[in-house]
TIMARKE-983889 format. One record per residue (C-alpha): residue number from 1; x, y, z. Coordinates in nm, 2 decimals, decimal comma, always signed. Example, Ala and Ser with C-alpha at 12.3 -4.5 7.8 and 13.67 -1.06 7.14 Angstrom:
BEGIN
   seq        u        v        w
     1    +1,23    -0,45    +0,78
     2    +1,37    -0,11    +0,71
***
This chain:
BEGIN
   seq        u        v        w
     1   +10,82   +12,14   +11,24
     2   +10,66   +12,00   +11,59
     3   +10,31   +11,84   +11,53
     4   +10,06   +12,05   +11,74
     5   +10,00   +11,86   +12,06
     6    +9,59   +11,74   +12,06
     7    +9,44   +11,80   +12,43
     8    +9,25   +11,56   +12,59
     9    +8,87   +11,64   +12,57
    10    +8,73   +11,82   +12,78
    11    +8,52   +11,56   +12,92
    12    +8,82   +11,38   +13,01
    13    +8,97   +11,69   +13,18
    14    +8,66   +11,72   +13,41
    15    +8,63   +11,38   +13,50
    16    +8,99   +11,38   +13,65
    17    +8,98   +11,70   +13,79
    18    +8,65   +11,57   +13,97
    19    +8,83   +11,28   +14,08
    20    +9,15   +11,46   +14,23
    21    +8,91   +11,74   +14,41
    22    +8,72   +11,50   +14,58
    23    +8,98   +11,24   +14,70
    24    +8,82   +11,12   +15,05
    25    +8,52   +11,37   +15,01
    26    +8,77   +11,68   +15,03
    27    +8,93   +11,92   +14,78
    28    +9,28   +11,84   +14,73
    29    +9,42   +12,13   +14,48
    30    +9,74   +12,00   +14,47
    31    +9,64   +11,62   +14,38
    32    +9,41   +11,80   +14,11
    33    +9,70   +11,98   +13,93
    34    +9,87   +11,66   +13,92
    35    +9,63   +11,47   +13,75
    36    +9,58   +11,71   +13,51
    37    +9,96   +11,73   +13,43
    38    +9,98   +11,36   +13,42
    39    +9,65   +11,34   +13,18
    40    +9,82   +11,65   +12,95
    41   +10,14   +11,51   +12,95
    42    +9,98   +11,13   +12,83
    43    +9,97   +11,23   +12,47
    44   +10,28   +11,03   +12,41
    45   +10,04   +10,74   +12,52
    46   +10,35   +10,50   +12,64
    47   +10,17   +10,15   +12,58
    48   +10,28   +10,33   +12,16
    49   +10,63   +10,38   +12,28
    50   +10,85   +10,69   +12,15
    51   +10,73   +10,92   +11,83
    52   +10,96   +10,97   +11,51
    53   +10,82   +11,29   +11,39
    54   +11,05   +11,20   +11,05
    55   +10,87   +10,90   +11,03
    56   +10,55   +11,03   +11,11
    57   +10,54   +11,29   +10,74
    58   +10,61   +11,00   +10,56
    59   +10,39   +11,07   +10,23
    60   +10,21   +10,83   +10,03
    61    +9,96   +10,91    +9,69
    62    +9,61   +10,78    +9,78
    63    +9,35   +10,66    +9,51
    64    +9,24   +11,03    +9,45
    65    +9,64   +11,08    +9,35
    66    +9,63   +11,32    +9,66
    67   +10,00   +11,32    +9,88
    68    +9,87   +11,22   +10,23
    69   +10,05   +11,07   +10,58
    70   +10,10   +10,72   +10,53
    71    +9,93   +10,57   +10,87
    72    +9,67   +10,85   +10,77
    73    +9,61   +10,65   +10,47
    74    +9,63   +10,32   +10,65
    75    +9,35   +10,38   +10,87
    76    +9,14   +10,52   +10,59
    77    +9,21   +10,23   +10,37
    78    +9,19    +9,97   +10,58
    79    +8,90   +10,11   +10,85
    80    +8,65   +10,31   +10,65
    81    +8,67   +10,21   +10,31
    82    +8,33   +10,19   +10,25
    83    +8,23    +9,96   +10,52
    84    +8,24    +9,98   +10,91
    85    +8,47   +10,28   +11,02
    86    +8,30   +10,48   +10,73
    87    +8,09   +10,76   +10,77
    88    +7,89   +10,75   +10,48
    89    +7,83   +10,36   +10,55
    90    +7,54   +10,25   +10,72
    91    +7,29    +9,93   +10,83
    92    +7,50    +9,61   +10,77
    93    +7,76    +9,78   +10,55
    94    +7,89    +9,88   +10,90
    95    +7,96    +9,53   +10,99
    96    +7,85    +9,63   +11,41
    97    +8,06    +9,95   +11,46
    98    +7,86   +10,15   +11,61
    99    +7,72   +10,51   +11,44
   100    +7,93   +10,79   +11,47
   101    +8,22   +10,56   +11,53
   102    +8,39   +10,70   +11,19
   103    +8,72   +10,68   +11,10
   104    +8,74   +10,86   +10,76
   105    +9,07   +11,07   +10,75
   106    +9,05   +11,18   +10,33
   107    +9,18   +11,47   +10,35
   108    +8,94   +11,79   +10,22
   109    +8,95   +12,01    +9,87
   110    +8,94   +12,32    +9,80
   111    +8,58   +12,48    +9,65
   112    +8,43   +12,82    +9,52
   113    +8,36   +13,06    +9,81
   114    +8,02   +13,13    +9,87
   115    +7,89   +12,75    +9,74
   116    +7,71   +12,71   +10,00
   117    +7,43   +12,97    +9,90
   118    +7,42   +12,85    +9,56
   119    +7,66   +13,14    +9,44
   120    +8,00   +13,11    +9,35
   121    +8,24   +13,43    +9,46
   122    +8,53   +13,23    +9,25
   123    +8,75   +13,22    +9,53
   124    +8,84   +12,89    +9,64
   125    +8,82   +12,78   +10,03
   126    +8,88   +12,50   +10,19
   127    +8,58   +12,27   +10,21
   128    +8,38   +12,32   +10,52
   129    +8,19   +12,04   +10,53
   130    +8,47   +11,78   +10,47
   131    +8,69   +11,96   +10,73
   132    +8,46   +11,96   +10,97
   133    +8,43   +11,59   +10,91
   134    +8,83   +11,51   +10,89
   135    +8,87   +11,71   +11,20
   136    +8,58   +11,47   +11,41
   137    +8,70   +11,21   +11,27
   138    +9,10   +11,26   +11,35
   139    +8,94   +11,35   +11,75
   140    +8,79   +10,99   +11,76
   141    +9,11   +10,85   +11,63
   142    +9,34   +11,03   +11,84
   143    +9,11   +10,96   +12,18
   144    +9,09   +10,60   +12,08
   145    +9,45   +10,54   +11,93
   146    +9,57   +10,28   +12,23
   147    +9,26   +10,05   +12,17
   148    +9,35   +10,08   +11,78
   149    +9,69    +9,98   +11,82
   150    +9,60    +9,71   +12,06
   151    +9,38    +9,59   +11,81
   152    +9,61    +9,62   +11,46
   153    +9,88    +9,50   +11,63
   154    +9,71    +9,16   +11,77
   155    +9,57    +9,08   +11,44
   156    +9,20    +9,17   +11,55
   157    +9,11    +9,45   +11,28
   158    +9,06    +9,47   +11,05
   159    +8,81    +9,16   +11,15
   160    +8,80    +8,79   +11,03
   161    +8,54    +8,76   +10,78
   162    +8,47    +9,09   +10,62
   163    +8,76    +9,21   +10,71
   164    +9,03    +8,93   +10,52
   165    +8,99    +9,18   +10,23
   166    +9,09    +9,49   +10,37
   167    +9,40    +9,31   +10,51
   168    +9,50    +9,32   +10,15
   169    +9,45    +9,67   +10,08
   170    +9,77    +9,85    +9,97
   171    +9,76   +10,21   +10,11
   172    +9,96   +10,36    +9,81
   173   +10,31   +10,46    +9,64
   174   +10,57   +10,71    +9,86
   175   +10,57   +11,06    +9,72
   176   +10,78   +11,33    +9,84
   177   +10,65   +11,70    +9,78
   178   +10,89   +12,01    +9,69
   179   +10,66   +12,28    +9,61
   180   +10,42   +12,21    +9,41
   181   +10,63   +11,94    +9,28
   182   +10,52   +11,50    +9,35
   183   +10,86   +11,29    +9,30
   184   +10,63   +10,96    +9,35
   185   +10,91   +10,68    +9,47
   186   +10,95   +10,28    +9,38
   187   +10,82   +10,19    +9,71
   188   +10,48   +10,05    +9,79
   189   +10,32   +10,07   +10,14
   190   +10,22    +9,73   +10,23
   191    +9,89    +9,64   +10,37
   192    +9,80    +9,68   +10,72
   193    +9,86    +9,30   +10,81
   194   +10,29    +9,36   +10,73
   195   +10,48    +9,42   +11,02
   196   +10,63    +9,72   +10,85
   197   +10,32    +9,89   +10,84
   198   +10,22    +9,78   +11,21
   199   +10,51   +10,01   +11,27
   200   +10,43   +10,32   +11,06
   201   +10,03   +10,28   +11,23
   202   +10,22   +10,27   +11,58
   203   +10,46   +10,55   +11,50
   204   +10,14   +10,79   +11,34
   205    +9,95   +10,69   +11,68
   206   +10,23   +10,75   +11,91
   207   +10,30   +11,10   +11,71
   208    +9,90   +11,19   +11,80
   209    +9,74   +11,12   +11,44
   210    +9,88   +11,34   +11,25
   211    +9,62   +11,43   +10,91
   212    +9,69   +11,62   +10,57
   213    +9,39   +11,83   +10,63
   214    +9,39   +11,95   +10,22
   215    +9,52   +11,82    +9,89
   216    +9,41   +12,00    +9,61
   217    +9,57   +12,09    +9,28
   218    +9,49   +12,44    +9,40
   219    +9,64   +12,48    +9,71
   220    +9,86   +12,79    +9,72
   221   +10,24   +12,72    +9,73
   222   +10,28   +12,97    +9,99
   223   +10,12   +12,74   +10,28
   224   +10,23   +12,39   +10,12
   225   +10,42   +12,21   +10,38
   226   +10,30   +12,46   +10,67
   227   +10,08   +12,43   +10,94
   228    +9,84   +12,69   +10,97
   229    +9,90   +12,88   +11,28
   230    +9,57   +12,96   +11,49
   231    +9,38   +12,95   +11,19
   232    +8,99   +12,80   +11,29
   233    +8,89   +12,46   +11,16
   234    +9,31   +12,33   +11,08
   235    +9,43   +12,02   +11,20
   236    +9,76   +11,90   +10,96
   237    +9,91   +12,05   +10,65
   238    +9,83   +12,14   +10,29
   239    +9,96   +11,93   +10,03
   240    +9,90   +11,98    +9,65
   241    +9,75   +11,72    +9,42
   242   +10,02   +11,45    +9,32
   243    +9,86   +11,36    +8,96
   244    +9,75   +11,59    +8,65
   245    +9,41   +11,49    +8,64
   246    +9,34   +11,59    +8,28
   247    +9,68   +11,42    +8,18
   248    +9,67   +11,12    +7,88
   249    +9,67   +10,82    +8,10
   250    +9,78   +10,40    +8,02
   251    +9,56   +10,14    +8,21
   252    +9,84   +10,04    +8,39
   253    +9,86   +10,39    +8,59
   254    +9,43   +10,46    +8,58
   255    +9,45   +10,08    +8,75
   256    +9,76   +10,19    +9,02
   257    +9,65   +10,50    +9,07
   258    +9,27   +10,45    +9,13
   259    +9,08   +10,10    +9,10
   260    +9,33    +9,93    +9,29
   261    +9,27   +10,16    +9,56
   262    +8,95   +10,26    +9,56
   263    +8,74    +9,99    +9,41
   264    +8,96    +9,69    +9,48
   265    +9,05    +9,73    +9,88
   266    +8,74    +9,56   +10,06
   267    +8,49    +9,52    +9,77
   268    +8,54    +9,41    +9,43
   269    +8,81    +9,11    +9,49
   270    +8,78    +8,76    +9,67
   271    +8,61    +8,75   +10,01
   272    +8,50    +9,18    +9,93
   273    +8,16    +9,36    +9,98
   274    +8,08    +9,29    +9,63
   275    +8,29    +8,99    +9,54
   276    +8,36    +8,81    +9,25
   277    +8,14    +8,49    +9,35
   278    +7,84    +8,72    +9,43
   279    +7,87    +8,92    +9,11
   280    +7,94    +8,73    +8,82
   281    +8,28    +8,69    +8,80
   282    +8,36    +9,12    +8,81
   283    +8,66    +9,12    +8,98
   284    +8,94    +9,43    +8,98
   285    +9,17    +9,18    +9,19
   286    +9,46    +9,29    +8,95
   287    +9,55    +9,49    +8,63
   288    +9,48    +9,24    +8,34
   289    +9,19    +9,05    +8,52
   290    +9,05    +9,47    +8,60
   291    +9,08    +9,56    +8,21
   292    +8,88    +9,21    +8,12
   293    +8,63    +9,29    +8,36
   294    +8,56    +9,65    +8,26
   295    +8,58    +9,59    +7,84
   296    +8,47    +9,23    +7,80
   297    +8,17    +9,17    +7,55
   298    +7,89    +9,04    +7,69
   299    +7,50    +9,03    +7,79
   300    +7,34    +9,38    +7,86
   301    +7,05    +9,30    +8,05
   302    +6,83    +9,52    +8,21
   303    +6,86    +9,57    +8,61
   304    +6,55    +9,43    +8,75
   305    +6,63    +9,59    +9,07
   306    +6,63    +9,96    +8,94
   307    +6,38    +9,90    +8,70
   308    +6,63   +10,02    +8,38
   309    +6,85    +9,87    +8,07
   310    +7,19    +9,78    +8,13
   311    +7,44    +9,97    +8,01
   312    +7,84    +9,89    +7,89
   313    +8,07    +9,98    +8,17
   314    +8,32   +10,11    +7,92
   315    +8,28   +10,21    +7,53
   316    +8,59   +10,29    +7,43
   317    +8,60   +10,68    +7,30
   318    +8,26   +10,73    +7,44
   319    +8,25   +10,83    +7,82
   320    +7,88   +10,97    +7,80
   321    +7,77   +10,62    +7,69
   322    +8,02   +10,39    +7,97
   323    +7,82   +10,33    +8,28
   324    +8,13   +10,29    +8,51
   325    +8,16   +10,68    +8,43
   326    +7,86   +10,73    +8,60
   327    +7,91   +10,47    +8,85
   328    +8,17   +10,65    +8,93
   329    +7,99   +11,01    +9,01
   330    +8,05   +11,19    +8,68
   331    +7,77   +11,40    +8,66
   332    +7,76   +11,62    +8,38
   333    +8,00   +11,37    +8,17
   334    +7,76   +11,08    +8,17
   335    +7,37   +11,10    +8,13
   336    +7,31   +10,75    +8,21
   337    +7,10   +10,70    +8,53
   338    +7,23   +10,51    +8,80
   339    +7,12   +10,21    +9,02
   340    +7,20   +10,23    +9,37
   341    +7,51   +10,44    +9,52
   342    +7,76   +10,60    +9,32
   343    +8,14   +10,43    +9,36
   344    +8,35   +10,39    +9,59
   345    +8,08   +10,29    +9,80
   346    +7,98   +10,50   +10,12
   347    +8,32   +10,73   +10,04
   348    +8,37   +11,11    +9,83
   349    +8,38   +11,13    +9,45
   350    +8,69   +11,07    +9,31
   351    +8,65   +11,39    +9,12
   352    +9,05   +11,33    +8,97
   353    +8,98   +11,02    +8,95
   354    +8,65   +11,00    +8,76
   355    +8,83   +11,27    +8,52
   356    +9,14   +11,05    +8,43
   357    +8,90   +10,79    +8,40
   358    +8,68   +11,03    +8,16
   359    +9,01   +11,06    +7,99
   360    +9,12   +10,71    +7,93
   361    +8,80   +10,66    +7,77
   362    +8,81   +10,92    +7,57
   363    +9,17   +10,81    +7,44
   364    +9,00   +10,50    +7,36
   365    +9,07   +10,29    +7,65
   366    +9,39   +10,16    +7,59
   367    +9,50    +9,77    +7,71
   368    +9,73    +9,69    +8,00
   369   +10,09    +9,73    +7,88
   370    +9,95   +10,00    +7,63
   371   +10,14   +10,36    +7,69
   372    +9,91   +10,67    +7,73
   373    +9,68   +10,80    +7,47
   374    +9,76   +10,46    +7,24
   375    +9,34   +10,36    +7,22
   376    +9,21   +10,09    +7,04
   377    +9,12    +9,84    +7,36
   378    +8,81    +9,65    +7,48
   379    +8,43    +9,59    +7,31
   380    +8,26    +9,88    +7,15
   381    +7,88    +9,96    +7,21
   382    +7,77    +9,68    +6,98
   383    +7,95    +9,40    +7,19
   384    +7,79    +9,58    +7,47
   385    +8,05    +9,53    +7,73
   386    +7,95    +9,39    +8,05
   387    +7,62    +9,55    +8,19
   388    +7,60    +9,72    +8,47
   389    +7,33    +9,43    +8,64
   390    +7,66    +9,21    +8,56
   391    +7,87    +9,38    +8,75
   392    +7,66    +9,40    +9,10
   393    +7,61    +9,79    +9,00
***
């Protein structure tokens, strides 16, 4: 299978033609042809080296249980997770990045047809808004691939300061996909600061920054591992979801598959946007620390910023009373009011991740090391747990 070549933008082509056609003030058709051919042939981007398509198709599982390319996951997690190049980031959260320079590469999901009109037809289709966002951002990454590589290669991006936490973020575990079956490996892709990961990114960029466009449990097996030919709006392959969103889940797996990727990277860790130093010790950096932060007994004072009473983050056995479910976009599963934005910040709601969180809490919020469904962990509603205000939520 060959990746589709992404052509240079119309602006670039027109500029090349205009320059070549008017060398020395007179038309030069031969020069124009040469300039255009050179431009179109430049997709290999010499500074990036050769493209190994097999390696560029290396898959990992992201925080939503989606199977996506490793390079795609690295850029999405290290550059656009809530800050800087995230489309949902604004103001100071962009850290000086110009509006519109967005590198979110999260795959789209399937939604009921006709949803835009308020009436679902029942037939699933690709989320058009998410797909449009992915197309636009993939185009930006492709156009700036040489610049992106120069910044990453020289250790300039993610930058010092706010970027330090992103340099430690792990993009996911390797996975192989056969039909609708995912087989998770034992290898975790290292953070972007590791040389091996820089090699993954360089090769992925050299291959044109291909993306998995859709990863959803309802993806038709007939289109898996295929690039749709000529279908409007497609930018890459479609993959199944690699987790059972409603199966019993241990805290170890909930942490590894959801919290570690989606909540720790650049945020709830030392030096992050919502670092423990700034938010009364609310720390998700590692498994045991995260469990303690989510379930420990403590004050439940109200949130003065939102003029609302505080609520325990996790109430074992009761997702509806657990503020974390509401904060992560649980919708009907939690009637609690939310103070501030949903989490992860400036990113799509983790639909599958929320369902896994609900299942973990429903089954009693098992402790680290306990099997899925063991229950009996954490505090209870009378203990209060850590309040939303204490956690910076």
